[in-house]
C-alpha positions as CSV (number, residue, x, y, z in Angstrom):
1,M,116.9,97.8,122.9
2,N,118.0,100.6,120.5
3,H,115.6,102.4,118.2
4,V,117.3,104.3,115.4
5,F,115.3,106.5,113.0
6,A,116.4,107.8,109.6
7,P,113.3,109.5,108.2
8,S,112.9,110.1,104.5
9,S,112.7,113.6,103.1
10,N,109.2,112.5,101.9
11,P,106.8,113.7,104.7
12,S,104.5,110.8,104.0
13,H,107.1,108.4,105.4
14,R,107.8,110.2,108.7
15,R,106.8,108.4,111.8
16,E,104.2,110.0,114.1
17,G,103.7,109.4,117.7
18,G,105.0,110.3,121.2
19,N,108.5,108.7,121.1
20,S,111.1,110.5,123.1
21,L,113.6,111.4,120.3
22,S,116.6,113.7,120.1
23,L,118.6,115.2,117.3
24,V,122.2,114.1,117.1
25,G,125.2,114.9,115.1
26,E,125.6,117.9,112.8
27,G,126.7,115.7,109.9
28,R,123.4,113.8,109.9
29,E,120.7,114.4,107.4
30,R,118.4,117.2,108.6
31,G,115.6,115.7,110.6
32,S,117.3,112.5,111.4
33,K,116.6,111.2,114.9
34,I,118.1,108.5,117.1
35,R,117.1,107.2,120.5
36,T,120.3,107.0,122.6
37,G,121.9,103.6,123.3
38,T,125.1,101.7,122.8
39,N,125.9,100.0,119.5
40,I,125.1,96.3,119.3
41,T,127.9,93.8,120.3
42,M,126.6,90.3,119.8
43,T,128.4,87.1,120.7
44,H,125.7,85.2,118.7
45,R,124.6,85.5,115.2
46,T,123.7,89.0,113.9
47,I,120.6,88.9,111.7
48,L,118.9,91.8,109.9
49,H,115.3,91.7,108.8
50,I,114.4,94.3,106.1
51,D,110.7,95.1,105.7
52,M,109.8,97.6,103.0
53,N,107.2,100.2,104.2
54,A,103.9,100.0,102.3
55,F,106.0,98.7,99.5
56,F,103.6,98.9,96.4
57,A,102.1,102.2,97.5
58,S,105.5,103.7,98.3
59,V,106.9,102.7,94.9
60,E,103.9,104.3,93.2
61,Q,104.4,107.5,95.2
62,A,108.1,107.6,94.4
63,M,107.3,107.3,90.7
64,N,104.5,109.9,90.7
65,P,105.2,113.1,92.7
66,A,101.4,113.9,92.5
67,L,100.7,111.0,94.8
68,R,103.1,111.9,97.5
69,G,101.5,112.8,100.8
70,R,98.1,111.6,99.4
71,P,96.0,108.6,100.6
72,I,96.4,106.0,97.9
73,A,95.6,102.3,97.6
74,V,97.1,99.9,95.1
75,V,94.6,97.6,93.5
76,G,94.5,94.9,90.7
77,S,93.6,95.6,87.1
78,A,90.2,94.0,87.6
79,K,87.1,96.1,88.0
80,R,86.1,94.2,91.1
81,T,89.1,93.8,93.3
82,V,90.5,94.4,96.8
83,I,93.1,96.6,98.3
84,T,96.6,95.1,97.7
85,T,98.3,97.7,100.0
86,S,97.7,101.3,101.0
87,S,99.9,104.2,101.8
88,Y,100.4,105.4,105.4
89,E,98.2,108.4,104.7
90,A,95.3,106.0,103.8
91,R,96.0,103.7,106.8
92,K,95.2,106.6,109.1
93,F,91.6,106.4,107.9
94,G,91.5,102.6,108.4
95,V,92.2,101.4,104.9
96,K,93.7,98.0,105.1
97,T,95.1,95.3,102.8
98,G,92.3,92.9,101.7
99,M,89.6,95.4,102.1
100,A,87.0,95.7,99.4
101,V,87.3,98.9,97.3
102,W,83.8,100.1,98.3
103,E,84.6,99.6,101.9
104,A,88.0,101.5,101.6
105,K,86.2,104.3,99.9
106,R,83.8,104.5,102.7
107,C,86.6,104.8,105.2
108,C,88.4,107.4,103.1
109,P,86.3,109.2,100.4
110,E,89.5,110.9,99.1
111,L,91.3,107.6,98.5
112,I,93.1,107.5,95.2
113,L,93.1,104.1,93.5
114,V,96.2,103.1,91.6
115,V,96.4,100.0,89.4
116,G,99.4,98.0,90.5
117,N,102.4,97.6,88.2
118,N,103.8,94.2,89.3
119,R,106.8,94.4,87.0
120,R,107.9,97.7,88.6
121,Y,107.6,96.1,92.1
122,T,109.6,93.0,91.1
123,H,112.2,95.1,89.4
124,T,112.6,97.3,92.6
125,S,112.7,94.3,94.9
126,A,115.4,92.6,92.8
127,G,117.4,95.8,92.9
128,I,117.2,96.0,96.7
129,V,118.2,92.3,97.0
130,R,121.3,93.1,94.9
131,M,122.2,95.9,97.3
132,M,121.9,93.4,100.3
133,L,124.3,91.0,98.5
134,D,126.9,93.8,98.7
135,Y,127.1,93.2,102.4
136,T,126.7,89.5,102.7
137,P,126.1,86.4,100.6
138,L,123.6,85.2,103.2
139,V,120.4,86.8,102.0
140,E,117.1,85.0,102.3
141,V,114.2,86.6,100.4
142,F,111.1,86.1,102.6
143,S,108.7,87.8,100.2
144,I,108.7,90.5,97.6
145,D,109.1,93.2,100.3
146,E,110.9,91.3,103.1
147,A,114.3,89.7,103.4
148,F,116.7,88.4,106.0
149,M,120.5,89.0,106.1
150,E,123.1,87.4,108.3
151,V,126.0,89.8,108.7
152,T,127.9,88.0,111.5
153,G,130.9,87.5,109.2
154,S,130.6,91.0,107.7
155,L,131.1,93.1,110.8
156,K,134.8,93.2,110.4
157,L,134.4,94.8,107.0
158,F,131.5,97.1,107.7
159,G,131.7,97.8,111.4
160,T,128.5,97.5,113.5
161,A,125.2,96.0,112.4
162,E,123.6,99.4,112.7
163,N,126.2,100.8,110.3
164,I,125.2,98.2,107.7
165,A,121.5,98.9,108.2
166,M,121.9,102.7,108.0
167,Q,123.9,102.4,104.8
168,L,121.3,100.1,103.3
169,K,118.5,102.4,104.2
170,A,120.2,105.4,102.7
171,R,121.0,103.5,99.5
172,I,117.4,102.3,99.1
173,R,116.1,105.8,99.7
174,H,118.6,107.4,97.2
175,R,118.1,104.8,94.5
176,F,114.3,104.1,94.7
177,G,112.9,107.0,96.8
178,I,111.3,104.6,99.3
179,T,111.9,103.6,102.9
180,C,112.2,100.4,104.9
181,S,112.2,99.3,108.6
182,I,115.0,97.1,109.7
183,G,115.3,94.9,112.8
184,I,118.6,93.6,114.2
185,A,118.7,90.7,116.6
186,P,120.5,87.4,117.4
187,N,118.0,85.3,115.3
188,K,115.4,85.5,112.5
189,L,112.4,85.4,114.9
190,L,113.6,88.4,116.9
191,A,114.8,90.3,113.9
192,K,111.4,90.2,112.3
193,L,109.7,91.2,115.5
194,A,112.1,94.1,115.8
195,S,111.5,95.4,112.3
196,D,107.7,95.6,113.1
197,M,108.3,97.7,116.2
198,E,109.0,101.0,114.5
199,K,107.2,101.8,111.2
200,P,107.7,103.5,108.9
201,D,111.4,104.0,108.4
202,G,112.6,102.5,111.7
203,L,115.7,100.8,112.9
204,T,115.3,98.6,116.0
205,V,118.0,96.6,117.7
206,I,117.3,93.8,120.2
207,R,120.5,92.8,122.0
208,P,120.9,89.3,123.4
209,E,120.8,90.4,127.0
210,E,117.6,92.3,126.3
211,V,115.6,89.4,124.9
212,A,113.7,88.4,128.1
213,G,112.8,92.0,128.9
214,V,111.6,92.8,125.4
215,L,109.4,89.7,125.1
216,E,107.9,90.0,128.6
217,K,104.9,92.1,127.4
218,V,104.9,91.4,123.6
219,P,101.6,89.9,122.5
220,I,101.9,86.3,121.3
221,G,100.3,87.2,118.0
222,D,103.2,89.5,117.2
223,L,105.5,86.6,116.7
224,C,105.9,85.3,113.2
225,G,104.6,81.7,113.1
226,I,101.8,82.1,115.6
227,G,98.6,82.4,113.5
228,R,95.1,83.3,114.7
229,K,94.1,79.7,115.4
230,T,97.2,79.0,117.5
231,E,96.8,82.4,119.2
232,R,93.2,81.5,120.2
233,S,94.3,78.1,121.6
234,L,97.1,79.8,123.6
235,R,94.7,82.4,125.0
236,F,92.3,79.6,126.0
237,L,95.2,78.5,128.2
238,G,95.6,82.0,129.7
239,I,98.7,82.8,127.6
240,T,98.6,86.3,126.1
241,T,102.2,87.4,126.1
242,C,105.5,85.9,125.0
243,G,106.8,86.1,128.5
244,Q,103.9,84.0,129.7
245,L,104.5,81.5,126.8
246,G,108.2,81.1,127.7
247,R,107.3,80.4,131.4
248,Y,104.4,78.0,130.7
249,P,105.1,74.4,131.5
250,V,106.4,72.8,128.3
251,E,104.9,69.4,129.1
252,I,101.4,71.0,129.0
253,L,102.1,72.7,125.7
254,T,103.3,69.5,124.1
255,K,100.3,67.6,125.4
256,R,98.1,70.3,123.8
257,F,100.0,71.0,120.6
258,G,102.2,67.9,120.2
259,I,105.7,68.4,119.0
260,V,104.8,72.0,118.1
261,G,104.3,72.7,121.8
262,E,108.1,72.6,122.4
263,H,108.7,74.9,119.5
264,L,106.1,77.4,120.9
265,H,107.9,77.3,124.2
266,R,111.2,78.1,122.6
267,M,109.5,81.0,120.6
268,G,108.2,82.4,123.9
269,K,111.8,82.5,125.1
270,G,113.0,84.1,121.8
271,V,115.0,81.0,120.8
272,D,115.3,80.4,117.0
273,D,118.1,78.3,115.4
274,A,116.7,78.6,111.8
275,P,119.5,79.6,109.5
276,V,119.4,82.4,106.9
277,V,119.1,80.3,103.7
278,P,120.3,81.9,100.4
279,A,118.3,81.0,97.2
280,E,121.0,78.6,95.9
281,Q,120.8,76.6,99.2
282,A,117.0,76.5,99.5
283,E,115.1,73.3,99.3
284,P,113.9,72.3,95.8
285,V,110.6,73.7,94.8
286,K,107.9,71.0,94.9
287,S,105.2,72.7,92.7
288,V,104.6,75.4,90.1
289,G,101.2,77.1,90.2
290,H,99.2,80.2,89.2
291,S,95.8,81.4,90.3
292,M,93.7,84.4,89.4
293,T,90.7,86.2,90.9
294,L,88.4,86.8,88.0
295,E,87.0,90.2,87.1
296,R,83.5,88.8,87.1
297,D,81.8,85.7,88.3
298,I,81.7,83.1,85.5
299,E,79.7,79.9,85.1
300,R,79.7,79.2,81.3
301,R,82.0,76.3,80.6
302,E,83.6,78.0,77.6
303,D,84.6,81.0,79.8
304,I,86.1,78.7,82.5
305,L,88.0,76.8,79.8
306,R,89.6,80.0,78.5
307,Y,90.9,80.9,81.9
308,L,92.1,77.4,82.5
309,L,94.1,77.5,79.2
310,Q,95.6,80.8,80.2
311,L,96.7,79.5,83.6
312,S,98.0,76.2,82.1
313,E,100.2,78.2,79.7
314,M,101.5,80.3,82.5
315,V,102.3,77.2,84.6
316,G,103.8,75.3,81.6
317,R,105.9,78.2,80.5
318,R,107.5,78.6,83.9
319,A,108.1,74.9,84.3
320,R,109.8,74.7,80.9
321,R,111.9,77.8,81.7
322,Y,113.5,76.0,84.6
323,G,113.6,72.6,83.1
324,V,111.1,70.8,85.3
325,S,108.2,68.5,84.6
326,G,105.5,67.3,86.9
327,K,103.2,64.3,87.2
328,T,100.3,65.8,89.2
329,V,98.0,68.5,88.1
330,R,95.8,70.3,90.6
331,L,92.7,72.4,90.0
332,H,91.7,75.1,92.5
333,I,88.2,76.6,92.5
334,R,86.6,79.3,94.7
335,Y,82.9,80.1,94.3
336,A,81.4,83.6,94.1
337,D,80.5,83.5,97.8
338,F,84.3,83.7,98.4
339,V,83.8,81.1,101.2
340,T,83.5,77.8,99.4
341,D,86.9,76.8,98.3
342,F,88.1,73.3,97.1
343,A,90.7,71.6,94.9
344,R,90.9,68.4,92.9
345,Q,94.1,66.8,91.6
346,K,95.0,64.1,89.1
347,T,98.2,62.1,88.8
348,L,99.3,61.5,85.2
349,P,101.0,58.4,83.8
350,D,103.9,60.6,82.5
351,F,105.8,63.7,83.5
352,V,104.6,66.8,81.6
353,N,105.4,70.5,81.2
354,L,103.6,71.3,77.9
355,S,100.7,73.7,78.4
356,D,98.2,71.6,76.5
357,D,99.0,68.5,78.5
358,I,98.4,70.5,81.7
359,Y,95.3,72.0,80.3
360,R,93.7,68.6,79.3
361,A,94.3,67.3,82.8
362,A,92.7,70.5,84.3
363,V,89.7,70.1,82.0
364,E,89.2,66.5,83.1
365,L,89.3,67.6,86.7
366,L,86.7,70.4,85.9
367,D,84.4,67.9,84.2
368,A,84.5,65.7,87.2
369,V,83.0,68.5,89.3
370,T,79.4,69.7,89.4
371,L,79.6,73.4,89.8
372,E,77.0,74.7,92.3
373,Q,77.8,78.4,92.0
374,P,79.4,80.9,89.7
375,V,83.2,80.8,89.9
376,R,85.2,83.7,91.4
377,L,88.8,82.2,91.4
378,L,90.6,79.6,89.4
379,G,94.1,78.1,89.9
380,V,96.2,75.5,88.2
381,C,99.2,73.8,89.8
382,L,101.8,71.3,88.6
383,S,103.5,69.2,91.3
384,G,105.6,66.0,91.7
385,L,108.4,67.8,89.9
386,R,111.6,66.4,88.5
387,H,114.3,68.1,86.5
388,E,114.6,67.3,82.8
389,A,117.7,66.7,80.8
390,G,116.5,69.0,78.1
391,Q,116.3,66.5,75.3
392,L,113.3,66.4,72.9
393,P,110.9,63.5,72.9
394,L,111.8,60.5,70.8
395,F,108.5,60.3,68.8
396,G,107.5,62.7,66.0
397,G,104.2,64.0,67.5
398,G,105.7,64.8,70.9
399,R,108.8,66.3,69.3
400,K,106.7,68.7,67.2
401,K,104.7,69.8,70.2
402,A,107.9,70.4,72.3
403,S,109.6,72.3,69.4
404,A,106.5,74.5,69.0
405,A,106.4,75.2,72.7
406,R,110.1,76.2,72.6
407,A,109.5,78.5,69.7
408,M,106.6,80.2,71.5
409,D,108.7,80.5,74.6
410,A,111.5,82.2,72.7
411,V,109.2,84.8,71.2
412,N,107.5,85.5,74.5
413,D,110.9,85.8,76.2
414,R,111.8,88.5,73.8
415,Y,108.6,90.4,73.2
416,G,106.6,89.8,76.5
417,E,104.1,87.3,77.9
418,F,101.4,86.1,75.5
419,S,102.9,87.8,72.5
420,V,102.4,84.5,70.9
421,T,99.8,82.1,72.4
422,F,96.8,79.9,71.6
423,A,94.2,81.3,69.2
424,S,91.4,80.9,71.7
425,L,93.1,83.3,74.1
426,H,93.5,85.9,71.3
427,A,89.7,85.7,71.0
428,D,89.5,87.0,74.5
429,D,87.5,90.2,74.9
430,G,90.4,91.7,76.8
431,E,89.2,90.8,80.3
432,K,91.9,89.5,82.5
433,G,92.0,88.2,86.0
434,S,93.7,90.2,88.7
435,F,97.1,88.8,89.4
436,V,98.6,89.0,92.9
437,I,102.3,88.4,93.5
438,S,102.7,85.1,95.4
439,P,104.3,85.2,98.9
440,A,106.7,82.6,97.5
441,W,108.1,85.1,94.9
442,R,111.9,85.3,94.6
443,P,114.0,87.6,92.4
444,E,115.4,84.6,90.5
445,G,114.8,80.9,90.0
446,I,111.6,79.0,89.6
447,R,109.8,81.1,92.3
448,C,110.3,84.2,90.1
449,V,106.7,84.4,88.8
450,D,106.2,86.3,85.6
451,V,103.8,89.2,86.4
452,G,101.8,91.5,84.2
């Protein structure tokens, strides 16, 4: 297994630790380091997993020199929020994603809070994806800061997989001033595992002949796809490492986990046949949804309705943009205790994508519920989708509503979200929910969620 390092000139991104490293090559960037080893020669697929390092925080540090080398945490715009991500300087003090701000401040009193700029992050992510497409058309965006590339067919053009990775790392650093960790392996499972092994700014290669040796002592929880619940169940069986999982009798695993047991057995051996799926080949999206954590707990019906209208407009606008309508509206509510979480849904007689139709269905669902606590989070989702031909409704009332929605969409496309919207939203006192970018975000298509 090779470990290649190309540290950024930004000291905050350099890796610390006791790795045995050596300087190589006079032509390399000063401070570049590489652990010796041969270049990868794979007879199987060659997959890269790119993982941006502390992405949101790194983008903020790149944009503001005063933040470089400082412990920072990116938070939402709400007064009461949680840590979205933290810089490596903050992580040294124990600041973690999902931690309450007061708790993070207790860990690191010098912590600098930065309100996230989601448009900046999505713009940067989309630019990085375009760079990846220069090397291969097989790019699968896994999340806003992660992607897979299959470069098996590109090696004749660009040489080794490490060469592609080093070029990509250098281009990202030059263009955006941030770093990434890249894993190279024969499949997606191992490539993602490799990218996690050296952070920040690492490059790790797992060759096919090294798979068994690498996995022997890797904790099972390090594999993507094994969550906490499954990990607990495996530990109950005495399985703590991937090596043990690969040797465990598959019949016992299938008896305990069903058909998933065989998949777990294959994961333990490092086997993964999943293809790298470009956006144009991905399965059709089955739902369009938005949710928001509210700045304060609310319980008055009129306050809840205002947020439901805002969410319904966001869902309807995205559905109309991509020419889909849905027949099922789902309402998601989380109480102030942040534990009680439930959803209700309603199937409509007709397919809809107009915001007021979605809103009316969400209100009906709300009125069917007796709220027992103040509300902390609200979400609206439209599912059961079908693509529309784009024609206006036949009858006058529906035609007017559709035309008005199209006019509003055109203005908002040009001047920004909610430039034109419902009067009751303009009556808002300025408070907004904290918007978090969905893990399903993609740089284009229906998963490209508009963010503030």
